[in-house]
The first five atom37 places (N, CA, C, CB, O) and aatype in JSON, in Angstrom:
{
  "aatype": [12, 3, 10, 3, 19, 15, 9, 6, 6, 10, 8, 5, 16, 9, 9, 7, 9, 19, 0, 5, 9, 10, 19, 5, 16, 15, 0, 19, 5, 3, 6, 1, 1, 0, 19, 18, 6, 9, 10, 5, 3, 19, 8, 10, 16, 1, 0, 9, 15, 0, 9, 11, 6, 11, 19, 2, 18, 6, 10, 14, 18, 6, 10, 16, 10, 12, 7, 5, 11, 6, 10, 19, 6, 15, 13, 18, 0, 14, 16, 2, 9, 18, 14],
  "atom_mask": [
    [1, 1, 1, 1, 1],
    [1, 1, 1, 1, 1],
    [1, 1, 1, 1, 1],
    [1, 1, 1, 1, 1],
    [1, 1, 1, 1, 1],
    [1, 1, 1, 1, 1],
    [1, 1, 1, 1, 1],
    [1, 1, 1, 1, 1],
    [1, 1, 1, 1, 1],
    [1, 1, 1, 1, 1],
    [1, 1, 1, 1, 1],
    [1, 1, 1, 1, 1],
    [1, 1, 1, 1, 1],
    [1, 1, 1, 1, 1],
    [1, 1, 1, 1, 1],
    [1, 1, 1, 0, 1],
    [1, 1, 1, 1, 1],
    [1, 1, 1, 1, 1],
    [1, 1, 1, 1, 1],
    [1, 1, 1, 1, 1],
    [1, 1, 1, 1, 1],
    [1, 1, 1, 1, 1],
    [1, 1, 1, 1, 1],
    [1, 1, 1, 1, 1],
    [1, 1, 1, 1, 1],
    [1, 1, 1, 1, 1],
    [1, 1, 1, 1, 1],
    [1, 1, 1, 1, 1],
    [1, 1, 1, 1, 1],
    [1, 1, 1, 1, 1],
    [1, 1, 1, 1, 1],
    [1, 1, 1, 1, 1],
    [1, 1, 1, 1, 1],
    [1, 1, 1, 1, 1],
    [1, 1, 1, 1, 1],
    [1, 1, 1, 1, 1],
    [1, 1, 1, 1, 1],
    [1, 1, 1, 1, 1],
    [1, 1, 1, 1, 1],
    [1, 1, 1, 1, 1],
    [1, 1, 1, 1, 1],
    [1, 1, 1, 1, 1],
    [1, 1, 1, 1, 1],
    [1, 1, 1, 1, 1],
    [1, 1, 1, 1, 1],
    [1, 1, 1, 1, 1],
    [1, 1, 1, 1, 1],
    [1, 1, 1, 1, 1],
    [1, 1, 1, 1, 1],
    [1, 1, 1, 1, 1],
    [1, 1, 1, 1, 1],
    [1, 1, 1, 1, 1],
    [1, 1, 1, 1, 1],
    [1, 1, 1, 1, 1],
    [1, 1, 1, 1, 1],
    [1, 1, 1, 1, 1],
    [1, 1, 1, 1, 1],
    [1, 1, 1, 1, 1],
    [1, 1, 1, 1, 1],
    [1, 1, 1, 1, 1],
    [1, 1, 1, 1, 1],
    [1, 1, 1, 1, 1],
    [1, 1, 1, 1, 1],
    [1, 1, 1, 1, 1],
    [1, 1, 1, 1, 1],
    [1, 1, 1, 1, 1],
    [1, 1, 1, 0, 1],
    [1, 1, 1, 1, 1],
    [1, 1, 1, 1, 1],
    [1, 1, 1, 1, 1],
    [1, 1, 1, 1, 1],
    [1, 1, 1, 1, 1],
    [1, 1, 1, 1, 1],
    [1, 1, 1, 1, 1],
    [1, 1, 1, 1, 1],
    [1, 1, 1, 1, 1],
    [1, 1, 1, 1, 1],
    [1, 1, 1, 1, 1],
    [1, 1, 1, 1, 1],
    [1, 1, 1, 1, 1],
    [1, 1, 1, 1, 1],
    [1, 1, 1, 1, 1],
    [1, 1, 1, 1, 1]
  ],
  "atom_positions": [
    [[58.99, 63.22, 105.52], [60.28, 62.78, 106.09], [60.99, 61.89, 105.09], [60.08, 62.02, 107.44], [60.36, 61.38, 104.15]],
    [[62.26, 61.69, 105.26], [63.06, 60.9, 104.34], [62.65, 59.43, 104.23], [64.47, 60.98, 104.74], [62.76, 58.84, 103.16]],
    [[62.19, 58.84, 105.32], [61.87, 57.42, 105.3], [60.38, 57.18, 105.05], [62.28, 56.77, 106.61], [59.88, 56.07, 105.27]],
    [[59.69, 58.18, 104.59], [58.27, 58.05, 104.3], [57.46, 57.71, 105.56], [58.06, 56.99, 103.23], [56.48, 56.97, 105.48]],
    [[57.87, 58.24, 106.7], [57.18, 58.06, 107.95], [56.57, 59.41, 108.32], [58.13, 57.52, 109.07], [57.28, 60.41, 108.36]],
    [[55.3, 59.42, 108.57], [54.65, 60.7, 108.92], [55.03, 61.1, 110.33], [53.1, 60.59, 108.79], [55.47, 60.27, 111.13]],
    [[54.86, 62.38, 110.63], [55.12, 62.87, 111.98], [54.19, 62.19, 112.97], [54.95, 64.38, 112.04], [54.61, 61.88, 114.09]],
    [[52.95, 61.96, 112.58], [52.0, 61.27, 113.47], [52.45, 59.85, 113.76], [50.61, 61.25, 112.85], [52.38, 59.4, 114.9]],
    [[52.92, 59.13, 112.73], [53.43, 57.75, 112.94], [54.63, 57.78, 113.88], [53.81, 57.08, 111.58], [54.78, 56.93, 114.76]],
    [[55.48, 58.75, 113.67], [56.66, 58.91, 114.53], [56.22, 59.11, 115.96], [57.52, 60.1, 114.06], [56.76, 58.46, 116.86]],
    [[55.28, 60.0, 116.2], [54.8, 60.3, 117.55], [54.16, 59.08, 118.2], [53.81, 61.46, 117.51], [54.3, 58.89, 119.41]],
    [[53.45, 58.26, 117.43], [52.79, 57.08, 117.99], [53.75, 55.93, 118.21], [51.68, 56.64, 117.08], [53.44, 55.0, 118.96]],
    [[54.91, 55.97, 117.58], [55.85, 54.86, 117.64], [56.93, 55.03, 118.72], [56.5, 54.69, 116.3], [57.28, 54.09, 119.42]],
    [[57.45, 56.25, 118.82], [58.6, 56.49, 119.7], [58.07, 56.86, 121.1], [59.53, 57.63, 119.11], [57.22, 57.74, 121.23]],
    [[58.57, 56.19, 122.12], [58.2, 56.53, 123.5], [59.33, 57.27, 124.21], [57.82, 55.26, 124.28], [59.13, 57.87, 125.27]],
    [[60.52, 57.21, 123.63], [61.64, 57.93, 124.24], [62.92, 57.77, 123.44], [0.0, 0.0, 0.0], [63.09, 56.8, 122.7]],
    [[63.79, 58.72, 123.59], [65.1, 58.68, 122.97], [66.12, 58.94, 124.06], [65.21, 59.7, 121.81], [65.95, 59.86, 124.86]],
    [[67.19, 58.13, 124.1], [68.17, 58.26, 125.17], [69.57, 58.39, 124.56], [68.1, 57.04, 126.14], [69.91, 57.72, 123.58]],
    [[70.36, 59.26, 125.17], [71.78, 59.38, 124.86], [72.51, 59.18, 126.18], [72.13, 60.77, 124.19], [72.0, 59.55, 127.23]],
    [[73.73, 58.6, 126.12], [74.46, 58.3, 127.35], [75.93, 58.62, 127.16], [74.29, 56.81, 127.76], [76.49, 58.44, 126.08]],
    [[76.56, 59.11, 128.24], [78.03, 59.24, 128.29], [78.5, 58.76, 129.65], [78.49, 60.74, 128.03], [77.71, 58.7, 130.6]],
    [[79.78, 58.42, 129.75], [80.36, 58.07, 131.04], [81.18, 59.26, 131.51], [81.24, 56.77, 130.94], [81.92, 59.87, 130.73]],
    [[81.05, 59.58, 132.8], [81.76, 60.72, 133.4], [82.7, 60.16, 134.45], [80.76, 61.78, 134.03], [82.27, 59.43, 135.35]],
    [[83.97, 60.51, 134.35], [84.93, 60.06, 135.34], [84.71, 60.82, 136.65], [86.38, 60.27, 134.81], [84.64, 62.05, 136.67]],
    [[84.59, 60.07, 137.75], [84.3, 60.7, 139.03], [85.49, 60.61, 139.98], [83.09, 60.05, 139.66], [85.5, 61.31, 140.99]],
    [[86.48, 59.78, 139.68], [87.64, 59.65, 140.55], [88.85, 59.3, 139.71], [87.39, 58.58, 141.64], [88.89, 58.24, 139.09]],
    [[89.83, 60.18, 139.69], [91.05, 59.91, 138.93], [91.86, 58.83, 139.6], [91.88, 61.17, 138.78], [92.6, 58.11, 138.92]],
    [[91.76, 58.69, 140.9], [92.55, 57.73, 141.64], [92.07, 56.3, 141.38], [92.49, 58.04, 143.12], [92.89, 55.4, 141.17]],
    [[90.78, 56.09, 141.4], [90.26, 54.74, 141.25], [89.67, 54.46, 139.87], [89.22, 54.49, 142.29], [89.07, 53.4, 139.65]],
    [[89.84, 55.39, 138.94], [89.27, 55.24, 137.6], [87.79, 54.9, 137.66], [90.01, 54.16, 136.81], [87.31, 54.04, 136.92]],
    [[87.07, 55.59, 138.55], [85.63, 55.36, 138.71], [84.85, 56.27, 137.76], [85.2, 55.61, 140.18], [85.18, 57.44, 137.59]],
    [[83.8, 55.7, 137.16], [82.95, 56.46, 136.24], [81.47, 56.25, 136.55], [83.25, 56.06, 134.79], [81.08, 55.24, 137.12]],
    [[80.69, 57.23, 136.16], [79.24, 57.16, 136.32], [78.59, 57.41, 134.96], [78.75, 58.2, 137.39], [79.09, 58.2, 134.15]],
    [[77.49, 56.74, 134.72], [76.73, 56.96, 133.47], [75.81, 58.14, 133.66], [75.91, 55.68, 133.06], [75.17, 58.29, 134.7]],
    [[75.75, 58.99, 132.64], [74.89, 60.14, 132.61], [73.97, 59.99, 131.39], [75.72, 61.48, 132.57], [74.44, 59.63, 130.3]],
    [[72.7, 60.25, 131.56], [71.73, 60.05, 130.51], [70.99, 61.33, 130.17], [70.75, 58.97, 130.9], [70.63, 62.12, 131.04]],
    [[70.77, 61.52, 128.88], [69.86, 62.58, 128.41], [68.65, 61.84, 127.83], [70.57, 63.55, 127.31], [68.77, 61.05, 126.89]],
    [[67.5, 62.09, 128.4], [66.29, 61.35, 128.03], [65.25, 62.32, 127.46], [65.71, 60.58, 129.27], [64.85, 63.29, 128.1]],
    [[64.83, 62.01, 126.26], [63.78, 62.8, 125.59], [62.52, 61.95, 125.63], [64.18, 63.18, 124.09], [62.4, 60.97, 124.89]],
    [[61.59, 62.32, 126.49], [60.34, 61.57, 126.66], [59.23, 62.49, 127.1], [60.52, 60.43, 127.68], [59.46, 63.66, 127.4]],
    [[58.05, 61.97, 127.14], [56.87, 62.67, 127.63], [56.74, 64.05, 126.99], [56.93, 62.8, 129.15], [56.72, 64.18, 125.77]],
    [[56.65, 65.08, 127.82], [56.4, 66.44, 127.33], [57.54, 66.93, 126.41], [56.24, 67.41, 128.51], [57.29, 67.62, 125.42]],
    [[58.76, 66.57, 126.75], [59.88, 67.02, 125.91], [59.88, 66.33, 124.55], [61.2, 66.77, 126.62], [60.23, 66.95, 123.55]],
    [[59.51, 65.08, 124.5], [59.4, 64.37, 123.22], [58.27, 64.99, 122.39], [59.15, 62.84, 123.46], [58.42, 65.21, 121.18]],
    [[57.14, 65.28, 123.02], [56.03, 65.92, 122.32], [56.44, 67.27, 121.75], [54.83, 66.09, 123.28], [56.12, 67.6, 120.6]],
    [[57.15, 68.05, 122.56], [57.61, 69.35, 122.09], [58.63, 69.22, 120.95], [58.22, 70.14, 123.25], [58.63, 70.02, 120.02]],
    [[59.49, 68.22, 121.03], [60.47, 67.99, 119.94], [59.78, 67.6, 118.65], [61.48, 66.89, 120.34], [60.14, 68.08, 117.58]],
    [[58.81, 66.76, 118.74], [58.07, 66.36, 117.55], [57.26, 67.52, 116.98], [57.13, 65.18, 117.87], [57.17, 67.68, 115.76]],
    [[56.67, 68.33, 117.85], [55.98, 69.53, 117.4], [56.93, 70.47, 116.68], [55.33, 70.25, 118.58], [56.57, 71.09, 115.68]],
    [[58.14, 70.57, 117.2], [59.16, 71.43, 116.56], [59.5, 70.93, 115.16], [60.43, 71.49, 117.42], [59.73, 71.71, 114.24]],
    [[59.53, 69.59, 115.01], [59.77, 69.02, 113.67], [58.64, 69.45, 112.73], [59.87, 67.45, 113.74], [58.89, 69.87, 111.6]],
    [[57.42, 69.33, 113.2], [56.27, 69.73, 112.37], [56.36, 71.2, 111.95], [54.96, 69.49, 113.14], [56.05, 71.56, 110.82]],
    [[56.8, 72.05, 112.89], [56.9, 73.48, 112.64], [58.2, 73.89, 111.98], [56.73, 74.23, 113.91], [58.41, 75.06, 111.66]],
    [[59.1, 72.9, 111.79], [60.42, 73.14, 111.17], [61.23, 74.16, 111.95], [60.26, 73.63, 109.72], [61.84, 75.08, 111.39]],
    [[61.23, 73.98, 113.29], [62.05, 74.79, 114.19], [62.88, 73.85, 115.05], [61.16, 75.73, 115.07], [62.62, 72.65, 115.1]],
    [[63.86, 74.39, 115.74], [64.71, 73.6, 116.63], [64.07, 73.51, 118.01], [66.12, 74.21, 116.72], [63.39, 74.43, 118.46]],
    [[64.31, 72.4, 118.65], [63.89, 72.24, 120.04], [65.11, 71.87, 120.87], [62.78, 71.16, 120.18], [65.92, 71.03, 120.45]],
    [[65.25, 72.47, 122.04], [66.34, 72.14, 122.93], [65.8, 71.81, 124.3], [67.34, 73.28, 123.01], [64.92, 72.51, 124.82]],
    [[66.32, 70.76, 124.89], [65.97, 70.42, 126.25], [66.45, 71.52, 127.17], [66.57, 69.06, 126.66], [67.4, 72.22, 126.83]],
    [[65.84, 71.69, 128.33], [66.42, 72.58, 129.34], [67.84, 72.1, 129.64], [65.54, 72.62, 130.64], [68.1, 70.9, 129.7]],
    [[68.75, 73.04, 129.84], [70.18, 72.7, 129.97], [70.43, 71.65, 131.04], [70.98, 73.94, 130.29], [71.24, 70.75, 130.83]],
    [[69.75, 71.74, 132.18], [70.03, 70.8, 133.26], [69.64, 69.35, 132.92], [69.3, 71.23, 134.49], [70.05, 68.43, 133.61]],
    [[68.86, 69.15, 131.87], [68.5, 67.82, 131.43], [69.37, 67.29, 130.29], [67.08, 67.81, 131.0], [69.25, 66.13, 129.9]],
    [[70.25, 68.14, 129.75], [71.13, 67.7, 128.67], [72.31, 66.91, 129.2], [71.62, 68.89, 127.87], [72.57, 66.91, 130.41]],
    [[73.01, 66.23, 128.31], [74.21, 65.49, 128.72], [75.21, 66.41, 129.42], [74.87, 64.83, 127.51], [75.75, 66.06, 130.47]],
    [[75.45, 67.58, 128.84], [76.44, 68.48, 129.43], [75.97, 69.03, 130.77], [76.75, 69.64, 128.47], [76.78, 69.18, 131.69]],
    [[74.71, 69.31, 130.91], [74.18, 69.78, 132.21], [74.31, 68.69, 133.27], [0.0, 0.0, 0.0], [74.71, 68.96, 134.41]],
    [[73.96, 67.46, 132.9], [74.1, 66.34, 133.86], [75.56, 66.07, 134.18], [73.45, 65.07, 133.3], [75.91, 65.76, 135.32]],
    [[76.42, 66.18, 133.17], [77.86, 65.95, 133.37], [78.41, 66.94, 134.39], [78.63, 66.08, 132.03], [79.14, 66.56, 135.31]],
    [[78.06, 68.22, 134.21], [78.51, 69.24, 135.14], [78.03, 68.96, 136.56], [78.03, 70.61, 134.69], [78.77, 69.14, 137.53]],
    [[76.77, 68.51, 136.68], [76.23, 68.21, 137.99], [77.01, 67.06, 138.66], [74.75, 67.85, 137.88], [77.36, 67.15, 139.84]],
    [[77.26, 65.99, 137.9], [78.02, 64.86, 138.44], [79.43, 65.28, 138.82], [78.07, 63.7, 137.42], [79.92, 64.93, 139.9]],
    [[80.08, 66.03, 137.95], [81.46, 66.47, 138.23], [81.51, 67.37, 139.47], [82.05, 67.22, 137.01], [82.44, 67.27, 140.27]],
    [[80.53, 68.24, 139.63], [80.52, 69.11, 140.82], [80.24, 68.32, 142.07], [79.49, 70.22, 140.68], [80.79, 68.62, 143.13]],
    [[79.39, 67.3, 141.99], [79.08, 66.48, 143.15], [80.3, 65.68, 143.6], [77.93, 65.53, 142.83], [80.53, 65.53, 144.8]],
    [[81.08, 65.18, 142.64], [82.25, 64.38, 142.96], [83.55, 65.17, 143.01], [82.39, 63.29, 141.96], [84.63, 64.59, 143.08]],
    [[83.46, 66.49, 142.98], [84.67, 67.33, 143.06], [85.36, 67.03, 144.38], [84.32, 68.87, 142.94], [84.7, 66.72, 145.37]],
    [[86.7, 67.12, 144.4], [87.46, 66.81, 145.62], [86.97, 67.6, 146.85], [88.95, 67.11, 145.39], [87.08, 67.09, 147.97]],
    [[86.45, 68.79, 146.7], [85.98, 69.58, 147.82], [84.69, 69.03, 148.42], [85.78, 71.02, 147.4], [84.35, 69.36, 149.55]],
    [[83.97, 68.2, 147.66], [82.69, 67.66, 148.13], [82.82, 66.23, 148.68], [81.69, 67.67, 147.0], [81.83, 65.65, 149.14]],
    [[84.03, 65.67, 148.64], [84.21, 64.28, 149.1], [84.93, 64.33, 150.45], [85.03, 63.41, 148.05], [86.0, 64.93, 150.6]],
    [[84.3, 63.68, 151.42], [84.88, 63.65, 152.77], [85.39, 62.25, 153.08], [83.84, 64.09, 153.84], [84.73, 61.27, 152.73]],
    [[86.56, 62.13, 153.73], [87.1, 60.8, 154.07], [86.25, 60.04, 155.05], [88.48, 60.94, 154.63], [86.59, 58.92, 155.42]]
  ]
}
């Protein structure tokens, strides 16, 4: 690796990687919700194994930022909100 860190050291050091975005849930009240993509446990192990094998690893779509964003947007869609 570029920083002279072995894959094994990387695996023993990192317990998770998180990415976050804010999703607007209400245009009227400017309300937003945080959505997280978390790479940990089995998915982190698979990602590190992919690095070793020099292949790409992708999270299941429903666990990605875009998958979570779509879920939040569909939950807060005007047709799902009752007065």
